[in-house]
N, C-alpha and C positions, 0 to 999 in steps of 0.2 A: 398613631402611633399603630405599627403591625400588633397580634398579639403573636405571640412565640406559637408554634406550632410543634404539637404534641401528639408524636407518635404514638399511635394502640396497637401492641401486638394483641392478635387473634388468642385467644386461651381453647384451646378446643372442647366442646360439649364433656364434662363429665370428671373433668382433671380441676386440681384445685391451686389456686395462683398459691404462689410461695409466700407472695411478700404477707398475706391472709392469716400466715401462722406463729408471723412475730407480734406480741401480746407486750403492752404496757402495765406491766404491772405494779398496781398503788403501794405505795409505802404505807397506808396505811392496812393493809392484810398482812405485813408483815410485824405491825406493830400491836396490832390486835386478836391477829389471828394465828401466824405463825410461831410466834416465842411465845404466846400465852400455854397452844398446845405443848409446847418443848419443856415448860418451866411447872406447870402443872402436871404431866407426865410424868419428868422426874422427882417433884416431891410425892405425888399418887407413890410411886414405885418403892421411893426411902419409908413412905408410912405403913405399905403393904410387908417390908421388909421387914420392919420391927414387930410389925402387928405378927407374923410370923412366927420370931423369935419368942412373942410371949405365950404363941398358942405348945408351942414346940415341947413335948415331953420324948426323954433319952427314954430308947427302952434299952430294957434289962435285960443284959446277956446273962445265961447260965450257966452254972458252971460247967455242964457236960460240957455244951459249945465251947467253951474256954479251953477245957482243961484236952479235948480234940483238936483243937488248933494248933494249943502248945504244942501236943504229940507231934502232931505231923511238921510243924517247925521245926523241932530239934530233931528228929530224923534225918530233915535236907541240911544243918549242919554239920552231924556227922557224915553224910558224905560227902559234903563239899570241903569239908577241912579231915577226911579220914587221914591223910598222909603224915598232916602233923603229929598223931601220937601214936605209941609205940602199936603190933601188931596184937599184942593181949589186950591195952587196954580197949584196941575196938572192937575185937572179937567181943568183951563184955559188952560194950556198949550195942552192939547188931544184936545180941543172945539178948538181950533185954525188950526187945521191938520184933524180933523173929524168932524166937524159941517158939518150938513147935505146942509147947504143953503150955508155955508159963509167958510167952511173949505177946505183948503190948498190940501185936497187929493178928495174931491167929486169934485172938478173943473173940466170943462171939457176941455181935452189939447189935441189938435190937433197932431199924433205926425207924422210930413213927412218920406216921403219915404227917407228916410238917405242913401239908399244904390246907390238910381241912381243919386241924388243931389253929392253924393262923386265919382261917376264917372265921371259925368258934371264937376267937380268942375277943374279946368288948375293946378292949383298947388300942388295937391294930386298926378298928372300923372306926370308933374315933379319930386314930390319927390318921386313917384318908378322907373321912367328912372332913377335917380339920383344913388339909391341903385342899380339898377342892377349896370349903370355902375363901380360902387365903389367893388361890391364885385362879379359877374359874369364876368366878363372880364379881370380884374385883375390874377384870377383863371386859366382861359383858357392861358392867358399868359401866367403865368408860368407851364404851365402844359406842354406848346408844347414848353419851353425854354430846362425844364428838360428831354423831350423827345426825346429831337434834340442832345443835346450835352452830354446827360448822359444814353444816355440809352445802357443796356449790360452789365453794371455794376453791381457783385455781392460787396454788402456791409460791411454788417456786418452779426453779428449769433448770435440770440436769446441763452441765456444761460440754455433755458429750454425747456423740450419737446413738441412738438407740434403734434397733428394728421394732416392726409392729406390734409381736412378741410379747414385747411389753408391755402394751396400754393398757391389757388387764389389770396390771399390776402398778403402773402410776397413776392411771383416774382413774381409779375406784370412785362412784357415785355421782361421776359425769360422763351425763351420754351424747356426749358431741365426736362426730368422727371426724369432723376436720379439723381439729385441734393435735398440734405438733403429740409425736409421744411421749417428747422429752420435757411436759409441762405438767406438775405433779399435782395430784388432788387433795382437799383436806384430809381425808380419808385416808389414801395412802400414806402422806407423811406424817397421819397417826400411829400405821402398821411399822412403818421404816424407825421411827422414836423409840416403838416399842421394842423391836427388834435390839436397837444400836444403844438400848439405856444397861444393857447387861457390864459391857467394858464400864462405863463412866460409873456405874453404881458400883461396883468394884474397887476402885479408884479413890469413891470418895468414901467406902466404910471399912476401906483397908483389908477384904478377906472378902472367901466365895459368899454368891447368893447365897440364901438358904431356898428363896422363893425360884425354882425351877416350873417353869410352863412345860414345856417338853417331858418331864419326867413326872410330873403327876399327871398330864394325860395319859403317858403309857402307862402309867400304876396303876390308873384309874379301869385302862380296857384288859391289864395282862392278871389284875389281882395281886397279891402277897409276892413276892419271890421266895421262889423256895432256899431253903437253907441246905448243907452240902449233904452230899451222901455219904456217909461214913464210911459205910462197908466199903464200898467200892474205895475209894481214895485211901482208905488203910491197906486193902490188897494191891494198891497201883504200889503205894510206896514200899509196900513190903517186897514188889518185884527190883523195885531199882534200888536198894538197897542190896539184895540179893546180887545184885550184878556188879557191885562196887568190888575190885581189885585193889586191894591194901597195896600200898607201895609208901615205906617211911622214910619221909625226905630229909631227914635227921639222922641217917645210916651213916655211921663213919663222921661223922662232922669234927670230932677233934682232929683228927687227920688232914682231914681238908682242909680246914684252917690252917695246921699247920705246915700245909705247902704253898701256902699262899705269897 
């Protein structure tokens, strides 16, 4: 019997044969690498969430801050619902806020340097250290574990095409230029799982997560957030209240009801 003839298509030098891109992924990789990384990351994130809740200390709000905030809210309520009270009542309430001698918004308010006070507050510094311990240190630990035990594995294949610009994102830890960009390495799988676990964690816990890597890193770079500038906000609210043109919505309401 004559052997069948196989036509060989010459491949130009420097190009990759498309058939070389198709890889048969071992089922053991799914069972012993992909699923363990997913389960360990989920359990680790839940453990970190409960530890952060145990270490969390609610900041005590000062009485002065609460009073200033409530004053601004009351003034906003007065501006928004001024038409439902008589003009005399509106003027009395407006004088309480904007009177030149005794008005709340016209009193001299000393605004201390809140930034320096918060930097010197030991409780605030301790809260930042706790946030760094519960966010940054566990991330570095898990990254080292995944890099040591699961490095060099090709985990999954993305079912849609990607451009070569995504190669650095999907194939971290694999230096193979001939590999198709749709294949995802173990380290890249760890990064994708760590980013996508926030929604799953919220579904399991039923509330928003207290551990937020982006907010923690931002707070470490920017330092404590400054409080509101009370004199400026009082001056702006005073100007807004002065601009209110009172129109009583219930004027002659009896006659209007009888005309219906």
